[in-house]
C-alpha angles and dihedrals in degrees: 000000000000093000090051091055092047091050092048091051094049092049091051092051093048091049090053091050092047093049094056114109093213140002093253100089093045094046093046092055093050090049089050090053090048092049090050090050091052091048090052092049090049093051092047090051091049091050090051092049090052089048090054091051096053096036112116137184115259122221091246095049122105117222091249094053092048092048091046090054093050092047091048090056091047092051091050090052092049091048089055088058101255125129112251111162121214089231089067091056093046091049091052091051093048092047090051091052092049090052093050093047093056 
């Protein structure tokens, strides 16, 4: 039953492609999907950057746990293709320690 449904879907897709007069409509839809994917990645990266800015050390956190969470956020941003220098993460950690020392 499942294979019948899969075959029916693939036939429908191939018919749509074959019925197109040119490649323009098919290509434009794939570009739109790619653009939407890039937009989503960009929004995720911006949200993670905001999260890193407001992220603070809790009283129960160890230094290692706090640094690991910040580095995890930085790695996620870099995986999404945005520039997030390590200096920024280190500066955030140092600023947090200065605040906690005073």
